[in-house]
FIDREN-984239 format. One record per residue (C-alpha): residue in one letter; x, y, z. Coordinates in pm, 1 decimal. Example, Ala and Ser with C-alpha at 12.3 -4.5 7.8 and 13.67 -1.06 7.14 Angstrom:
2
   residu         px         py         pz
        A     1230.0     -450.0      780.0
        S     1367.0     -106.0      714.0
//
This chain:
270
   residu         px         py         pz
        M        0.0        0.0        0.0
        L      128.8      344.9      -94.5
        K      251.3      554.1      198.6
        I      160.4      922.3      176.2
        N      292.6     1185.2      415.5
        I       88.8     1504.4      444.9
        G      239.4     1818.6      597.5
        G       69.5     2116.6      752.9
        V       81.1     2359.6     1040.6
        P      -39.9     2216.7     1374.4
        E     -336.8     2452.5     1382.2
        H     -715.2     2424.3     1393.6
        F     -751.6     2455.9     1014.1
        N     -608.5     2107.6      972.6
        Y     -821.5     1921.4     1225.4
        P    -1026.1     1751.4      946.1
        W     -710.8     1569.7      829.2
        L     -631.5     1449.0     1180.1
        K     -989.7     1337.8     1230.0
        C     -992.9     1138.9      905.1
        I     -660.6      974.3      991.2
        G     -782.8      895.9     1343.6
        D    -1107.0      752.9     1206.7
        K     -906.4      540.2      957.5
        A    -1104.9      696.7      674.0
        F     -812.5      646.5      433.2
        K     -738.0      283.9      526.7
        N     -862.4      136.2      197.1
        I     -682.5      399.0      -12.2
        A     -330.9      450.7      122.5
        D     -120.8      459.6      438.6
        V     -178.6      828.4      515.5
        N       33.9      998.7      781.1
        W       31.8     1354.7      914.2
        K      349.8     1560.2      967.6
        D      343.9     1882.6     1170.7
        C      542.4     2162.7     1004.4
        L      600.1     2428.8     1268.3
        G      793.3     2644.6     1023.0
        G      488.4     2690.6      800.9
        T      485.0     2712.8      422.4
        G      861.9     2759.1      388.8
        E      931.6     2440.4      585.0
        M      664.7     2253.3      389.0
        A      809.5     2361.5       54.7
        D     1152.4     2232.4      156.6
        A     1008.0     1902.5      282.8
        L      792.0     1860.3      -27.8
        E     1082.7     1917.9     -263.3
        K     1302.4     1670.1      -74.0
        G     1029.1     1403.7      -66.5
        K      987.6     1411.9      312.1
        I      617.6     1486.8      255.1
        D      403.0     1418.3      -52.2
        L      112.2     1659.7       -1.5
        A      114.8     1992.0      180.4
        I     -154.8     2225.3      313.2
        M       18.5     2547.3      217.2
        L      -67.3     2915.4      220.3
        T     -189.2     3013.2     -124.9
        E       51.5     3302.7     -168.8
        G      348.9     3097.6      -50.1
        S      269.8     2805.9     -281.0
        I      242.5     3035.1     -584.4
        K      573.5     3199.7     -495.2
        E      739.6     2857.7     -474.0
        I      592.0     2744.5     -806.1
        E      689.0     3066.0     -983.2
        S     1042.7     3032.2     -849.1
        G     1072.4     2697.0    -1027.6
        K      974.7     2443.1     -763.5
        P      815.9     2131.7     -924.0
        F      486.0     2172.1     -738.0
        K      122.6     2159.7     -843.0
        I     -174.7     2317.8     -666.8
        I     -436.9     2044.5     -681.1
        Q     -720.1     2209.4     -488.1
        K     -822.6     2493.4     -259.8
        Y     -850.3     2388.8      104.4
        I     -978.4     2702.7      281.3
        E    -1197.8     2938.5       79.5
        S    -1209.0     3223.5      330.3
        P     -927.1     3473.9      392.4
        L     -673.9     3413.5      667.2
        L     -692.0     3670.3      945.6
        W     -336.8     3767.0     1033.9
        G     -292.1     3936.5     1368.8
        I      -36.6     4217.9     1399.8
        H      154.1     4179.1     1725.3
        V      433.3     4335.3     1926.5
        D      591.5     4236.1     2256.3
        A      353.0     4304.0     2543.6
        K      604.5     4534.7     2713.0
        S      694.4     4732.7     2401.9
        S      609.5     5101.6     2364.8
        F      430.7     5043.5     2031.9
        K       61.1     5123.4     2056.0
        T      -61.4     5155.0     1697.1
        I       16.9     5005.7     1356.3
        A      168.8     5339.8     1256.9
        D      430.7     5293.4     1530.6
        I      583.3     4989.5     1355.4
        K      635.1     5160.7     1018.9
        E      977.2     5068.4      873.7
        K     1055.4     4852.3     1177.5
        T     1180.2     4490.2     1176.9
        A      931.0     4209.1     1120.9
        A      982.4     3868.6     1281.7
        I      918.7     3599.0     1017.7
        S      949.5     3221.4     1011.4
        R     1156.5     3234.1      690.0
        Y     1162.2     3412.6      356.1
        N      865.4     3339.3      126.0
        S      660.6     3225.4      426.2
        G      319.6     3374.4      496.5
        S      461.3     3588.3      777.3
        H      708.0     3731.3      525.1
        L      468.9     3787.1      233.1
        M      188.9     3928.6      445.5
        T      423.4     4193.1      584.4
        Y      422.2     4339.9      232.6
        V       42.2     4335.1      229.4
        L       43.1     4521.6      561.4
        A      291.7     4772.6      420.9
        E       87.8     4828.6      105.6
        N     -234.1     4870.5      306.1
        N      -66.8     5146.7      505.0
        S      122.9     5310.4      213.9
        W      464.4     5224.4      359.0
        N      784.9     5207.0      157.3
        L      820.5     4836.5       71.9
        N     1198.2     4870.4       42.0
        A     1228.3     5002.1      396.6
        I     1100.9     4684.1      565.6
        N     1352.5     4472.8      757.9
        F     1315.4     4107.0      852.1
        K     1441.5     3875.3     1124.6
        I     1420.6     3502.0     1051.3
        C     1287.6     3317.7     1358.5
        K     1188.8     2970.4     1221.7
        N      851.7     2948.9     1400.7
        L      604.9     3130.4     1625.1
        H      791.1     3058.0     1948.2
        G     1114.8     3185.1     1792.7
        A      937.1     3500.9     1678.1
        I      794.9     3568.9     2025.5
        K     1144.8     3528.7     2172.8
        A     1284.2     3769.5     1913.5
        L     1026.4     4032.8     2008.0
        K     1103.1     3989.5     2376.5
        A     1479.4     4021.7     2312.4
        K     1414.4     4325.9     2089.6
        N     1577.7     4154.1     1792.8
        A     1254.1     4225.0     1602.1
        D      973.0     4473.3     1650.6
        F      652.0     4316.2     1523.5
        L      501.4     3989.3     1409.2
        L      223.6     3881.4     1174.7
        W       70.6     3541.5     1254.1
        E     -270.8     3377.9     1233.4
        R     -490.2     3569.9     1476.7
        Y     -646.9     3282.6     1668.0
        T     -324.1     3084.1     1701.4
        T     -157.9     3385.1     1865.9
        K     -460.0     3479.0     2078.7
        P     -352.5     3260.2     2376.8
        F      -17.5     3444.7     2385.6
        V     -202.2     3776.3     2391.3
        D     -426.0     3649.7     2671.3
        K     -119.1     3532.8     2870.6
        G       46.8     3871.9     2837.5
        D      333.6     3769.3     2607.2
        L      208.5     3969.1     2306.9
        K       15.7     4289.2     2243.2
        H     -233.9     4286.5     1954.6
        L     -236.1     4602.6     1742.4
        G     -481.2     4500.9     1470.4
        N     -552.0     4256.2     1187.9
        C     -448.6     4210.1      825.6
        P     -666.8     3964.0      627.8
        T     -541.3     3799.0      310.3
        P     -713.1     3932.5       -4.8
        W     -742.5     3574.2     -138.3
        P     -846.6     3219.0      -29.0
        C     -586.5     3127.6      228.5
        F     -491.7     2757.0      203.4
        V     -440.9     2517.6      -88.3
        I     -341.5     2152.0     -121.0
        V      -10.0     2112.3     -302.5
        S      181.5     1812.1     -435.6
        R      502.4     1750.2     -627.8
        I      419.0     1723.1     -996.8
        D      582.2     1381.1    -1037.6
        F      411.5     1237.7     -729.6
        Y       73.1     1364.7     -843.9
        E      113.0     1234.0    -1197.6
        N      220.5      889.7    -1073.5
        N      -56.4      864.3     -813.0
        T     -341.7     1076.1     -949.1
        E     -616.6      823.2     -885.9
        I     -510.8      761.2     -524.6
        I     -474.0     1133.2     -453.6
        N     -819.8     1201.3     -597.3
        E     -964.2      933.8     -368.0
        I     -794.1     1101.6      -71.6
        L     -940.6     1434.8     -179.7
        N    -1285.9     1279.2     -199.1
        V    -1254.4     1168.7      163.7
        I    -1124.7     1498.9      299.9
        N    -1377.3     1697.5       92.9
        S    -1661.4     1488.2      230.3
        E    -1532.1     1559.5      581.5
        T    -1488.1     1935.4      537.1
        L    -1825.4     1966.1      365.2
        T    -2008.5     1848.8      677.1
        I    -1769.3     1909.3      967.3
        K    -1941.1     2228.7     1081.1
        N    -2261.8     2030.6     1133.9
        N    -2103.7     1869.0     1440.5
        P    -2231.9     2067.6     1742.7
        K    -1934.3     1946.9     1948.5
        L    -1676.1     2083.5     1703.0
        P    -1610.5     2412.3     1893.0
        E    -1541.1     2221.4     2215.4
        I    -1317.6     1971.2     2032.7
        L    -1107.9     2243.7     1869.5
        A    -1087.2     2450.3     2188.2
        G     -956.2     2152.6     2382.8
        R     -717.4     2021.0     2119.7
        Y     -557.3     2355.8     2032.1
        Q     -578.7     2525.0     2373.3
        L     -808.0     2801.4     2252.0
        K    -1093.4     2977.5     2426.4
        L    -1434.5     2847.2     2324.9
        K    -1561.1     3192.5     2225.8
        D    -1254.4     3242.8     2003.3
        V    -1315.1     2908.6     1828.8
        K    -1678.4     2995.8     1766.0
        D    -1575.4     3332.1     1625.6
        W    -1315.5     3165.7     1399.8
        L    -1563.6     2905.2     1274.9
        S    -1812.5     3177.9     1187.1
        K    -1552.4     3332.8      954.2
        T    -1404.4     3014.4      805.3
        E    -1517.4     2810.7      505.5
        W    -1338.8     2497.6      391.1
        S    -1333.7     2444.8       14.0
        Q    -1381.2     2146.6     -215.6
        D    -1307.2     2337.1     -538.3
        N    -1015.4     2415.5     -765.2
        L     -827.8     2744.9     -751.4
        N     -951.3     2929.8    -1059.0
        A     -735.3     3125.6    -1301.2
        K     -884.8     3463.3    -1206.6
        V     -784.8     3428.5     -841.3
        M     -445.3     3285.1     -937.6
        N     -364.4     3571.9    -1175.5
        S     -486.0     3835.8     -929.6
        L     -260.0     3693.5     -660.9
        K       37.2     3669.7     -897.8
        N      -10.0     4033.3     -999.6
        K      -18.7     4135.4     -634.8
        L      307.8     3949.4     -565.6
        K      463.6     4121.0     -867.7
        E      369.9     4457.1     -716.1
        F      572.0     4358.9     -409.6
        D      870.4     4254.8     -629.7
        I      833.7     3904.4     -488.8
        L      766.3     3767.5     -837.2
        S      954.7     3886.5    -1143.1
//
């Protein structure tokens, strides 16, 4: 039986995959395993290229950047239709009080071409900042970024709002505002060769996960399950669920071209 490793961030978005694996929903299709990628899209792209994972739940903008840079990847489906709400954070003890205070300061990012990197340009554009004046500090993951803010090696951080909310509640971070993606936020990506050699099996896997995401919100216990598993407040989970829509569709050309044009504006794509 074919073994397939799927990579993604260990966040609430990906619970449907863990549920299907736990329920053995893929048992007649393939030996499906989940791999947490704390470093986000950049880590996933590296693992996908090296064959450490075979499918990845990647940020849309990051996956397009990787493909346009020559990586042998294929977007095979949207995963989350709704935008991703990125929270803008600083260290709780910093003097920064508004988004204007972090203009031309240093952003803590997981790595270049990650969502935390690319979305900093969106934040800059939204606030008419000079894109060339932004500085970055590579921190590998969220915990590294929080440490960098505390040590004053970086000034601000963009990360998924609900994942960082517990750190705001604990007093580690201060939340200055939000920056939503202007596009569907997550897609399912594979290496081209792996997809072409295993198309039928991958499509069967997609059928299973699509069936799960199509109905998962009908489970009245879902908010409690997510709150417990990901250490989130119940009211925050309910708020997140009200804003989130999983997808079972392809990423259409109009959205793809709009996103590519936006990345060209930021000089991220040539």
